[in-house]
NUNUKE-889213 format. One line per field, with one value per residue (C-alpha): x, y, z; residue in three letters; residue number from 1; chain. Coordinates in nm, 3 decimals. Example, Ala and Ser with C-alpha at 12.3 -4.5 7.8 and 13.67 -1.06 7.14 Angstrom:
2
X = [1.230	1.367]
Y = [-0.450	-0.106]
Z = [0.780	0.714]
r = [ALA	SER]
k = [1	2]
c = [A	A]
This chain:
460
X = [-3.764	-3.435	-3.548	-3.868	-3.670	-3.432	-3.722	-3.894	-3.595	-3.412	-3.038	-2.824	-2.514	-2.177	-2.231	-2.562	-2.406	-2.125	-2.368	-2.571	-2.256	-2.137	-2.477	-2.464	-2.112	-2.261	-1.968	-1.686	-1.431	-1.508	-1.145	-1.010	-1.298	-1.363	-1.067	-0.767	-0.424	-0.260	0.116	0.144	0.005	-0.335	-0.622	-0.913	-1.254	-1.566	-1.752	-1.689	-1.938	-1.990	-1.942	-1.577	-1.509	-1.575	-1.448	-1.528	-1.294	-1.030	-1.019	-0.735	-0.500	-0.439	-0.708	-0.738	-1.069	-0.999	-0.745	-0.564	-0.498	-0.128	0.078	0.449	0.672	1.041	1.236	1.464	1.389	1.267	1.028	0.875	0.830	0.653	0.421	0.332	0.264	0.039	-0.150	-0.194	-0.331	-0.574	-0.692	-0.756	-0.429	-0.428	-0.068	0.250	0.538	0.856	1.144	1.493	1.847	2.013	1.932	1.715	1.592	1.268	1.154	1.130	0.975	0.714	0.620	0.245	0.209	-0.098	0.091	-0.201	-0.417	-0.172	0.062	0.417	0.635	0.998	1.185	1.553	1.828	2.088	2.150	2.259	2.221	2.264	1.989	1.741	1.805	1.751	1.419	1.299	1.385	1.200	0.883	0.908	0.668	0.451	0.208	0.277	0.250	0.578	0.712	1.085	1.103	1.464	1.528	1.893	1.821	1.582	1.856	2.097	1.842	1.760	2.109	2.336	2.519	2.476	2.435	2.790	2.890	2.735	2.901	2.848	2.485	2.397	2.587	2.386	2.060	2.146	2.232	1.905	1.708	1.867	1.797	1.452	1.309	0.953	0.949	0.826	1.173	1.182	1.021	1.026	1.006	0.813	0.710	1.056	0.983	0.647	0.782	1.068	0.828	0.786	0.452	0.224	0.356	0.715	0.632	0.477	0.756	1.029	0.851	0.836	1.198	1.307	1.135	1.258	1.614	1.517	1.320	1.604	1.839	1.636	1.468	1.781	1.749	2.008	1.789	1.573	1.289	1.120	1.026	0.737	0.602	0.490	0.696	0.586	0.548	0.558	0.353	0.282	-0.059	-0.088	-0.377	-0.498	-0.782	-0.891	-0.541	-0.412	-0.688	-0.596	-0.223	-0.255	-0.475	-0.233	0.060	-0.111	-0.175	0.180	0.340	0.125	0.235	0.602	0.589	0.422	0.727	0.944	0.705	0.659	0.348	0.160	0.022	0.201	0.142	0.087	0.135	0.013	0.094	-0.011	0.245	0.469	0.514	0.196	0.196	0.250	0.398	0.157	-0.215	-0.115	-0.470	-0.536	-0.300	-0.584	-0.801	-0.521	-0.425	-0.789	-0.857	-0.521	-0.604	-0.941	-0.759	-0.540	-0.839	-1.044	-0.738	-0.692	-0.400	-0.354	-0.246	-0.285	-0.059	-0.166	0.071	0.013	-0.089	0.209	0.470	0.669	0.756	0.671	0.844	0.625	0.359	0.051	-0.197	-0.078	-0.063	-0.408	-0.566	-0.403	-0.517	-0.868	-0.894	-0.856	-1.089	-1.359	-1.310	-1.329	-1.599	-1.811	-1.776	-1.804	-1.487	-1.453	-1.791	-1.673	-1.333	-1.343	-1.557	-1.364	-1.421	-1.635	-1.626	-1.558	-1.336	-1.115	-1.094	-0.984	-0.725	-0.597	-0.536	-0.384	-0.146	-0.044	0.017	0.226	0.422	0.488	0.625	0.857	0.963	1.062	1.267	1.448	1.527	1.656	1.874	2.049	1.797	1.696	2.016	2.229	2.018	2.019	2.400	2.414	2.185	1.914	1.636	1.728	1.726	1.378	1.233	1.392	1.240	0.896	0.936	1.042	0.731	0.512	0.708	0.649	0.274	0.286	0.500	0.264	-0.042	-0.188	-0.129	-0.289	-0.214	-0.474	-0.318	0.017	-0.009	-0.390	-0.575	-0.274	-0.320	-0.054	-0.082	0.014	0.340	0.542	0.901	0.856	0.671	0.944	1.074	1.204	1.377	1.102	1.316	1.561	1.874	2.201	2.426	2.793	2.859	3.037	2.807	2.845	2.553	2.338	2.063	1.697	1.592	1.243	1.127	0.795	0.643	0.596	0.947	1.082	0.764	0.771	1.137	1.066	0.774	0.978	1.251	0.992	0.842	0.910]
Y = [-2.373	-2.563	-2.740	-2.849	-2.996	-3.183	-3.334	-3.450	-3.627	-3.923	-3.899	-4.081	-4.254	-4.266	-4.637	-4.572	-4.305	-4.537	-4.819	-4.586	-4.470	-4.827	-4.917	-4.626	-4.724	-5.044	-5.265	-5.013	-5.013	-4.741	-4.664	-4.671	-4.466	-4.201	-4.183	-3.988	-3.944	-3.602	-3.545	-3.538	-3.890	-3.782	-4.004	-3.773	-3.936	-3.842	-3.743	-3.679	-3.744	-3.672	-4.044	-4.007	-3.784	-3.947	-3.637	-3.268	-3.057	-2.868	-2.492	-2.347	-2.162	-1.797	-1.769	-1.395	-1.213	-1.020	-0.999	-0.707	-0.608	-0.551	-0.399	-0.451	-0.152	-0.160	0.131	0.265	0.636	0.725	1.001	0.787	0.499	0.735	0.866	0.511	0.404	0.701	0.654	0.280	0.350	0.608	0.350	0.073	-0.088	-0.174	-0.296	-0.206	-0.449	-0.251	-0.425	-0.277	-0.371	-0.097	0.132	0.439	0.743	0.642	1.001	1.040	0.702	0.737	1.101	1.145	0.768	0.641	0.446	0.361	0.200	0.060	-0.224	-0.234	-0.524	-0.522	-0.757	-0.664	-0.833	-0.698	-0.731	-0.432	-0.407	-0.029	0.014	-0.212	-0.020	0.305	0.179	0.050	0.379	0.567	0.364	0.373	0.667	0.603	0.345	0.137	-0.237	-0.342	-0.684	-0.669	-1.017	-1.110	-1.452	-1.557	-1.914	-1.797	-1.582	-1.876	-2.104	-1.848	-1.718	-1.999	-1.759	-1.591	-1.214	-1.186	-1.523	-1.766	-1.618	-1.252	-1.302	-1.470	-1.210	-0.935	-1.123	-1.179	-0.812	-0.698	-0.954	-0.858	-0.489	-0.521	-0.860	-0.724	-0.644	-0.871	-0.959	-1.310	-1.452	-1.772	-1.758	-2.069	-1.913	-2.003	-2.373	-2.352	-2.146	-2.392	-2.686	-2.836	-3.001	-2.896	-3.150	-3.050	-2.682	-2.739	-2.966	-2.732	-2.435	-2.617	-2.732	-2.384	-2.207	-2.475	-2.360	-2.011	-2.127	-2.353	-2.056	-1.785	-2.004	-2.135	-2.210	-1.945	-1.674	-1.512	-1.445	-1.607	-1.416	-1.191	-1.134	-1.362	-1.511	-1.424	-1.685	-1.573	-1.823	-1.874	-2.016	-2.240	-2.346	-2.651	-2.455	-2.669	-2.801	-2.445	-2.357	-2.664	-2.587	-2.254	-2.405	-2.695	-2.454	-2.279	-2.614	-2.735	-2.412	-2.402	-2.756	-2.673	-2.336	-2.491	-2.715	-2.404	-2.223	-1.934	-1.782	-2.035	-1.776	-1.707	-1.433	-1.533	-1.326	-1.502	-1.421	-1.610	-1.853	-1.755	-2.116	-2.148	-1.795	-1.755	-1.513	-1.592	-1.530	-1.334	-1.225	-1.579	-1.486	-1.270	-1.577	-1.780	-1.513	-1.451	-1.810	-1.828	-1.515	-1.672	-1.977	-1.747	-1.567	-1.879	-2.053	-1.775	-1.560	-1.237	-1.041	-1.108	-0.944	-1.012	-1.072	-0.838	-1.023	-0.874	-0.913	-1.165	-0.934	-0.574	-0.351	-0.234	-0.010	0.176	-0.018	-0.366	-0.274	-0.116	-0.420	-0.657	-0.441	-0.415	-0.793	-0.802	-0.507	-0.688	-1.005	-0.815	-0.557	-0.693	-1.070	-1.049	-1.246	-1.048	-1.149	-1.462	-1.514	-1.894	-2.006	-2.331	-2.454	-2.766	-2.845	-3.216	-3.216	-2.925	-3.046	-3.387	-3.232	-3.008	-3.300	-3.525	-3.258	-3.174	-3.539	-3.606	-3.284	-3.365	-3.705	-3.547	-3.284	-3.559	-3.728	-3.399	-3.356	-3.714	-3.639	-3.349	-3.069	-2.834	-2.631	-2.946	-3.100	-2.771	-2.764	-3.128	-3.052	-3.295	-3.034	-2.906	-3.261	-3.338	-3.013	-3.080	-3.428	-3.289	-3.013	-3.263	-3.475	-3.168	-3.069	-3.413	-3.373	-3.038	-3.171	-3.465	-3.239	-3.391	-3.060	-2.787	-2.416	-2.237	-2.041	-2.214	-2.590	-2.592	-2.391	-2.167	-1.863	-1.917	-1.554	-1.426	-1.227	-1.127	-1.064	-0.686	-0.651	-0.788	-0.529	-0.799	-1.130	-1.380	-1.695	-1.845	-1.634	-1.825	-1.647	-1.756	-1.627	-1.870	-2.003	-2.200	-2.427	-2.497	-2.232	-2.326	-2.190	-2.068	-2.186	-2.158	-2.465	-2.299	-2.159	-2.405	-2.386	-2.007	-1.988	-2.207	-1.987	-1.668	-1.813	-1.896	-1.547	-1.367]
Z = [-0.180	-0.156	0.162	-0.011	-0.302	-0.075	0.116	-0.204	-0.359	-0.210	-0.154	-0.408	-0.275	-0.449	-0.508	-0.684	-0.905	-1.007	-1.083	-1.306	-1.488	-1.542	-1.683	-1.928	-2.036	-2.184	-2.100	-2.139	-1.857	-1.601	-1.512	-1.868	-2.006	-1.742	-1.504	-1.631	-1.477	-1.451	-1.502	-1.122	-1.097	-0.966	-1.079	-1.160	-1.127	-1.326	-1.010	-0.642	-0.366	0.001	0.070	-0.033	0.267	0.605	0.790	0.760	0.551	0.744	0.682	0.475	0.713	0.635	0.367	0.290	0.323	0.004	-0.278	-0.433	-0.792	-0.857	-1.134	-1.186	-1.264	-1.350	-1.205	-1.475	-1.468	-1.117	-1.224	-1.499	-1.254	-1.015	-1.289	-1.399	-1.039	-0.960	-1.287	-1.221	-0.873	-1.008	-1.262	-1.009	-0.901	-0.530	-0.508	-0.692	-0.749	-0.808	-0.986	-1.002	-1.099	-0.891	-0.600	-0.644	-0.455	-0.276	-0.225	-0.603	-0.679	-0.402	-0.447	-0.375	-0.320	-0.130	0.136	0.362	0.094	-0.164	-0.065	-0.198	-0.314	-0.425	-0.660	-0.678	-0.877	-0.634	-0.260	-0.050	0.326	0.313	0.054	0.232	0.554	0.365	0.228	0.564	0.729	0.453	0.514	0.895	0.932	0.624	0.768	0.455	0.397	0.236	0.129	0.054	-0.103	-0.032	-0.187	-0.187	-0.295	-0.564	-0.713	-0.702	-0.871	-1.142	-1.223	-1.104	-0.872	-0.536	-0.537	-0.398	-0.254	-0.007	0.300	0.217	0.108	0.437	0.638	0.467	0.526	0.892	0.940	0.780	0.980	1.313	1.256	1.103	1.200	1.227	0.854	0.572	0.447	0.303	-0.007	-0.211	-0.590	-0.694	-1.025	-1.156	-1.114	-1.292	-1.581	-1.624	-1.655	-1.307	-1.240	-0.954	-0.702	-0.778	-0.743	-0.400	-0.278	-0.401	-0.246	0.086	0.069	-0.043	0.247	0.487	0.418	0.536	0.840	0.943	0.919	1.091	1.354	1.521	1.898	1.983	1.835	2.099	1.855	1.562	1.244	1.342	0.993	0.712	0.431	0.078	-0.196	-0.559	-0.760	-1.128	-1.216	-1.521	-1.745	-1.547	-1.388	-1.092	-1.021	-0.993	-0.746	-0.542	-0.568	-0.389	-0.118	-0.075	-0.037	0.255	0.425	0.372	0.488	0.802	0.888	0.837	1.016	1.320	1.362	1.390	1.622	1.382	1.222	1.011	0.771	0.445	0.187	-0.176	-0.492	-0.806	-1.169	-1.484	-1.620	-1.911	-2.014	-2.221	-2.363	-2.734	-2.983	-3.266	-3.226	-2.916	-2.834	-2.710	-2.426	-2.293	-2.251	-2.096	-1.844	-1.750	-1.648	-1.471	-1.272	-1.189	-1.049	-0.841	-0.693	-0.623	-0.479	-0.225	-0.342	-0.144	-0.449	-0.821	-1.080	-1.436	-1.727	-2.024	-2.340	-2.530	-2.256	-2.463	-2.749	-2.648	-2.398	-2.112	-2.260	-2.139	-2.353	-2.255	-1.886	-1.897	-2.059	-1.808	-1.516	-1.659	-1.680	-1.302	-1.248	-1.447	-1.244	-0.919	-0.977	-1.262	-1.221	-0.840	-0.770	-0.449	-0.305	-0.118	0.040	0.027	-0.270	-0.320	0.037	0.053	-0.318	-0.330	-0.639	-0.531	-0.170	-0.298	-0.531	-0.252	-0.018	-0.283	-0.414	-0.057	0.031	-0.280	-0.231	0.134	0.036	-0.223	0.033	0.277	0.004	-0.067	0.302	0.326	0.025	0.196	0.158	-0.120	-0.140	-0.154	-0.430	-0.619	-0.609	-0.719	-1.012	-0.900	-0.883	-1.229	-1.364	-1.228	-1.364	-1.703	-1.714	-1.635	-1.896	-2.162	-2.100	-2.144	-2.456	-2.607	-2.552	-2.732	-3.017	-3.067	-3.067	-2.751	-2.572	-2.780	-2.790	-2.998	-3.282	-3.246	-3.296	-3.315	-3.583	-3.658	-3.879	-4.145	-4.255	-3.909	-3.919	-3.610	-3.719	-3.755	-3.421	-3.194	-2.949	-2.712	-2.775	-2.685	-2.652	-2.406	-2.386	-2.374	-2.126	-2.138	-1.784	-1.554	-1.282	-0.960	-1.045	-1.348	-1.339	-1.373	-1.711	-1.788	-2.129	-2.308	-2.472	-2.812	-2.856	-3.114	-3.323	-3.311	-3.412	-3.713	-3.816	-3.778	-3.998	-4.266	-4.271	-4.598]
r = [MET	SER	LYS	PHE	LEU	PHE	GLU	ASP	PHE	ASP	GLU	VAL	SER	ALA	LYS	GLN	TRP	LYS	GLN	LYS	ILE	GLN	TYR	ASP	LEU	LYS	GLY	ALA	ASP	TYR	ASN	GLU	THR	LEU	VAL	TRP	LYS	SER	PRO	GLU	GLY	VAL	ASN	VAL	LYS	PRO	PHE	TYR	HIS	GLU	ASP	ASP	PHE	PRO	GLU	ASP	PHE	SER	PRO	ILE	PRO	GLY	GLN	PRO	GLN	SER	TRP	LYS	ILE	ALA	GLN	GLU	ILE	PHE	ILE	ASP	ASP	GLU	LYS	ILE	ALA	ASN	ASN	ILE	ALA	ILE	ASP	ALA	ILE	ASN	ARG	GLY	ALA	GLU	SER	ILE	ILE	PHE	SER	ALA	ALA	GLU	ASP	PHE	GLU	PRO	ARG	THR	VAL	PHE	LYS	ASP	PHE	GLN	PHE	GLU	THR	VAL	SER	ILE	TYR	PHE	ASN	PHE	THR	PHE	LEU	SER	GLU	ALA	PHE	TYR	SER	LYS	LEU	ILE	LYS	PHE	PHE	SER	ASP	LYS	ASN	ALA	THR	VAL	HIS	TYR	ASN	ILE	ASP	LEU	ILE	GLY	ASN	LEU	ALA	ARG	THR	GLY	ASN	TRP	PHE	HIS	ASN	LEU	LYS	LYS	ASP	HIS	GLU	ILE	LEU	ASP	THR	ILE	PHE	GLN	LYS	HIS	GLU	SER	GLU	ASN	LEU	LEU	SER	VAL	ASP	THR	GLY	LEU	TYR	GLN	ASN	ALA	GLY	ALA	ASN	SER	VAL	GLN	GLN	LEU	ALA	TYR	ALA	LEU	ALA	HIS	VAL	ASN	GLU	TYR	LEU	ASN	HIS	VAL	CYS	GLN	PRO	GLU	ARG	SER	ARG	ARG	PRO	ALA	GLU	VAL	ILE	THR	PHE	ASN	LEU	ALA	THR	GLY	PRO	ASN	TYR	PHE	PHE	GLU	ILE	ALA	LYS	ILE	ARG	ALA	LEU	ARG	LYS	LEU	TYR	ALA	THR	LEU	ALA	SER	GLU	TYR	GLY	THR	THR	GLU	THR	CYS	HIS	ILE	ILE	ALA	THR	PRO	SER	LYS	ARG	ASN	LYS	THR	LEU	TYR	ASP	TYR	ASN	VAL	ASN	LEU	LEU	ARG	SER	THR	THR	GLU	CYS	MET	SER	ALA	VAL	LEU	GLY	GLY	ALA	ASP	THR	VAL	CYS	ASN	LEU	PRO	TYR	ASP	ALA	LEU	TYR	HIS	LYS	SER	ASN	GLU	PHE	GLY	GLU	ARG	ILE	SER	ARG	ASN	GLN	LEU	LEU	ILE	LEU	LYS	HIS	GLU	SER	TYR	PHE	ASP	THR	ALA	SER	ASN	PRO	ALA	ASP	GLY	THR	TYR	TYR	ILE	GLU	SER	LEU	THR	ASP	GLU	LEU	ALA	GLU	LYS	ALA	LEU	GLN	LEU	PHE	LYS	GLU	ILE	GLU	LYS	GLY	GLY	GLY	PHE	LEU	HIS	GLN	LEU	LYS	GLU	GLY	LEU	ILE	GLN	LYS	LYS	ILE	LYS	GLU	SER	ALA	GLU	LYS	GLU	GLN	GLN	LEU	PHE	ASP	SER	GLY	ALA	LEU	LYS	LEU	LEU	GLY	THR	ASN	TYR	HIS	PRO	ASN	LYS	ASN	ASP	ARG	MET	LYS	ASP	ASP	LEU	GLU	LEU	PHE	PRO	PHE	VAL	LYS	HIS	ASN	PRO	THR	LYS	THR	LEU	ILE	ALA	PRO	ILE	ILE	GLU	LYS	ARG	ILE	ALA	GLU	ILE	THR	GLU	GLN	GLU	ARG	LEU	ASN	GLN	GLU	SER]
k = [1	2	3	4	5	6	7	8	9	10	11	12	13	14	15	16	17	18	19	20	21	22	23	24	25	26	27	28	29	30	31	32	33	34	35	36	37	38	39	40	41	42	43	44	45	46	47	48	49	50	51	52	53	54	55	56	57	58	59	60	61	62	63	64	65	66	67	68	69	70	71	72	73	74	75	76	77	78	79	80	81	82	83	84	85	86	87	88	89	90	91	92	93	94	95	96	97	98	99	100	101	102	103	104	105	106	107	108	109	110	111	112	113	114	115	116	117	118	119	120	121	122	123	124	125	126	127	128	129	130	131	132	133	134	135	136	137	138	139	140	141	142	143	144	145	146	147	148	149	150	151	152	153	154	155	156	157	158	159	160	161	162	163	164	165	166	167	168	169	170	171	172	173	174	175	176	177	178	179	180	181	182	183	184	185	186	187	188	189	190	191	192	193	194	195	196	197	198	199	200	201	202	203	204	205	206	207	208	209	210	211	212	213	214	215	216	217	218	219	220	221	222	223	224	225	226	227	228	229	230	231	232	233	234	235	236	237	238	239	240	241	242	243	244	245	246	247	248	249	250	251	252	253	254	255	256	257	258	259	260	261	262	263	264	265	266	267	268	269	270	271	272	273	274	275	276	277	278	279	280	281	282	283	284	285	286	287	288	289	290	291	292	293	294	295	296	297	298	299	300	301	302	303	304	305	306	307	308	309	310	311	312	313	314	315	316	317	318	319	320	321	322	323	324	325	326	327	328	329	330	331	332	333	334	335	336	337	338	339	340	341	342	343	344	345	346	347	348	349	350	351	352	353	354	355	356	357	358	359	360	361	362	363	364	365	366	367	368	369	370	371	372	373	374	375	376	377	378	379	380	381	382	383	384	385	386	387	388	389	390	391	392	393	394	395	396	397	398	399	400	401	402	403	404	405	406	407	408	409	410	411	412	413	414	415	416	417	418	419	420	421	422	423	424	425	426	427	428	429	430	431	432	433	434	435	436	437	438	439	440	441	442	443	444	445	446	447	448	449	450	451	452	453	454	455	456	457	458	459	460]
c = [A	A	A	A	A	A	A	A	A	A	A	A	A	A	A	A	A	A	A	A	A	A	A	A	A	A	A	A	A	A	A	A	A	A	A	A	A	A	A	A	A	A	A	A	A	A	A	A	A	A	A	A	A	A	A	A	A	A	A	A	A	A	A	A	A	A	A	A	A	A	A	A	A	A	A	A	A	A	A	A	A	A	A	A	A	A	A	A	A	A	A	A	A	A	A	A	A	A	A	A	A	A	A	A	A	A	A	A	A	A	A	A	A	A	A	A	A	A	A	A	A	A	A	A	A	A	A	A	A	A	A	A	A	A	A	A	A	A	A	A	A	A	A	A	A	A	A	A	A	A	A	A	A	A	A	A	A	A	A	A	A	A	A	A	A	A	A	A	A	A	A	A	A	A	A	A	A	A	A	A	A	A	A	A	A	A	A	A	A	A	A	A	A	A	A	A	A	A	A	A	A	A	A	A	A	A	A	A	A	A	A	A	A	A	A	A	A	A	A	A	A	A	A	A	A	A	A	A	A	A	A	A	A	A	A	A	A	A	A	A	A	A	A	A	A	A	A	A	A	A	A	A	A	A	A	A	A	A	A	A	A	A	A	A	A	A	A	A	A	A	A	A	A	A	A	A	A	A	A	A	A	A	A	A	A	A	A	A	A	A	A	A	A	A	A	A	A	A	A	A	A	A	A	A	A	A	A	A	A	A	A	A	A	A	A	A	A	A	A	A	A	A	A	A	A	A	A	A	A	A	A	A	A	A	A	A	A	A	A	A	A	A	A	A	A	A	A	A	A	A	A	A	A	A	A	A	A	A	A	A	A	A	A	A	A	A	A	A	A	A	A	A	A	A	A	A	A	A	A	A	A	A	A	A	A	A	A	A	A	A	A	A	A	A	A	A	A	A	A	A	A	A	A	A	A	A	A	A	A	A	A	A	A	A	A	A	A	A	A	A	A	A	A	A	A	A	A	A	A	A	A	A	A	A	A	A	A	A	A	A	A	A	A	A	A	A	A	A	A	A	A	A	A	A	A	A	A	A	A	A]
């Protein structure tokens, strides 16, 4: 059928399409009318054509064959954390991301855990060589897939301080690496940059410069081995649907290029979570729509694992209902919307392929500028990275304040009768911490915060 149709209709070139469009515009300027520029400086055309691509598309390195549904659990009470994890697995979770602020007893947390089928991730706000060794030993005979996600620079960027100090942090990392170099130890938190307001090109460039600091450290010539396992990237996906798909694909291309220079594995592991930046306190059910499309971008872009953000995460403590709804969003995408049918659905799509290459090229150029300027860590200490992110965030904030950037229920069709003051279990705004820091931390801030604070103050 399709062959018959293709034989019956003549091919239409890109030139012919453009001529037809210009005719229909009736004198209006093609570029001014139909071409728009993204915050990253990408000119988006009204159509993309095979003629725009003289060469075949290169495959995305490390594209996963499938993706996993994750749920995040904070370990406060060990037995409660275990009960939540087992229940989440029984209800469809395929990965668990455990967060903790202090060490815990793994035998309690992982009682009756399905190690062979459920992958494990850790996000710790502390650094202890003894505890990491204890964990690794615990998992040594469990046939488990574990990502320990040690990110010294990420902690510095987020808090303004090292875990201990520069020397001790790196000594601990080196000790862990020397003893357990076959484990998935290192990670890069790029979600911080997105949630603070960095655009897509900045996120990619900072991710590349961030991981380059680690590769440069662990791939020294005097080391007899290179890292055997993959580095994990923690991404946040925003509302720009196709750009977010392209962003994940571009990251894989960029990392493969960089890793090849160090002679280490060119495959990275990506965990994606919806952005907090565009989530709102008022008309909070719209967050369900936002997180759904952002999870879709993560899947189509090729994330290994997707962890959804509960619709009420801004103002409610972790609760069974919010977690269940967020997990069910992913279950519906995977098992009812068939988002697990193809492993590379974006491959060969002219628009996304073009975006992927352009984002990668712009990010690579910015990465080179960072390296010429002393590297990521140096620019972070000098405050240059923070300055650039702040500038990008302010531009986005101006669009929101002017109404050009719309958030349904907040600055667009708001429900003036909506009341939230009595529902707040968590403080949903930027917290001002007077702690002394070595550098200015990168602060996550939502676009709607000022508007929401004004509305809360006006509530009777």
